[in-house]
C-alpha positions in Angstrom: 7.2 -12.7 -7.0 7.9 -14.6 -3.7 5.3 -14.2 -1.0 7.8 -12.7 1.4 8.5 -10.0 -1.2 4.9 -9.3 -1.7 4.4 -9.1 2.1 7.3 -6.7 2.4 5.9 -4.5 -0.3 2.5 -4.6 1.3 3.9 -3.5 4.7 6.0 -0.6 3.1 3.0 0.6 1.2 0.8 0.5 4.2 3.3 2.3 6.5 3.7 5.0 3.7 -0.1 5.5 3.3 -0.4 5.8 7.2 2.5 8.3 7.3 1.1 10.5 4.4 -2.3 10.6 6.0 -0.9 11.5 9.4 1.1 14.3 7.7 -2.0 15.5 5.8 -0.6 14.8 2.5 -2.3 17.0 -0.2 -1.5 14.8 -3.1 -4.7 12.8 -3.4 -3.4 11.0 -6.6 -0.5 9.6 -5.0 -2.6 8.3 -2.0 -5.1 6.8 -4.6 -2.4 5.1 -6.4 -0.8 3.7 -3.2 -4.2 2.4 -1.9 -4.7 0.8 -5.4 -1.4 -0.9 -5.2 -2.1 -2.1 -1.6 -5.5 -3.6 -2.8 -3.7 -5.4 -5.6 -1.2 -6.8 -3.2 -3.9 -7.8 -0.7 -5.7 -9.6 -3.6 -2.4 -11.4 -4.8 -2.0 -12.7 -1.3 -5.7 -13.7 -1.0 -6.3 -11.5 2.0 -8.9 -9.4 0.4 
C-alpha cells in the first residue's frame, strides 16, 4: 500500500478514536481494535 494511503488511513483511524472517546463510546472492543490497527500503521510507517 502506498505511504499516502497508509497516512490517510492512520489519520482517519486517529480521528475516529478521538471522536468515539469524546462521545464516551461504550464499545471497548471496537476502541481496542482501532487502537491496535493504529499501532500497526504507525509501525508500518516507522513512526513507532
